[in-house]
C-alpha positions in Angstrom: 161.3 163.3 126.2 161.7 166.5 123.9 159.0 168.3 122.2 158.3 166.8 118.7 159.6 169.9 116.7 163.1 169.3 118.4 163.4 165.8 117.1 164.3 164.4 113.8 161.9 162.3 111.9 162.8 159.0 110.2 160.5 157.0 108.0 160.7 153.5 106.2 161.4 153.6 102.4 161.6 150.2 100.7 162.8 148.6 103.8 165.4 151.3 104.5 165.3 153.9 107.3 165.6 157.4 105.8 165.8 160.9 107.6 162.9 163.2 106.9 164.0 166.6 108.1 161.1 168.5 106.3 158.5 166.1 107.8 156.8 165.6 104.5 157.3 161.9 103.5 154.3 159.5 103.8 154.1 156.8 106.4 154.7 156.3 110.0 157.5 158.2 111.5 160.1 157.6 114.2 161.4 160.6 116.0 164.8 160.7 117.5 166.9 163.4 119.1 169.2 164.9 116.5 172.4 163.6 118.4 174.7 160.8 117.3 174.4 159.2 120.6 170.7 159.0 120.5 170.7 157.6 117.0 173.2 155.0 117.9 171.1 154.0 120.8 168.0 153.7 118.8 169.7 151.4 116.4 171.3 149.3 119.3 167.9 149.0 120.9 166.1 148.2 117.6 163.6 151.1 118.0 163.2 151.7 114.4 161.5 148.4 113.5 159.2 148.7 116.7 158.3 152.4 116.0 157.8 151.9 112.2 156.0 148.5 112.7 157.9 146.8 110.0 161.4 145.2 109.5 163.8 147.7 108.5 167.5 148.2 108.1 169.4 151.3 108.9 171.9 152.4 106.2 175.2 154.3 106.9 173.8 157.2 105.0 170.9 157.5 107.6 173.5 157.4 110.5 175.6 159.9 108.8 172.9 162.3 108.2 173.4 163.8 111.6 177.2 164.4 111.4 
């Protein structure tokens, strides 16, 4: 587990997961290491719907934000 300032925040916006690098968007956030492997693992383990407590989909734009 890394300190929160080292993690990238994601929020749900209209059913989509979107990155929130400035940590200013409203709502519950899900924090992930800013590494592609960690983001892929979060998607594979369905961590975003659990952390955000709502059904969400992860777009390619959200996945490509780290690249």
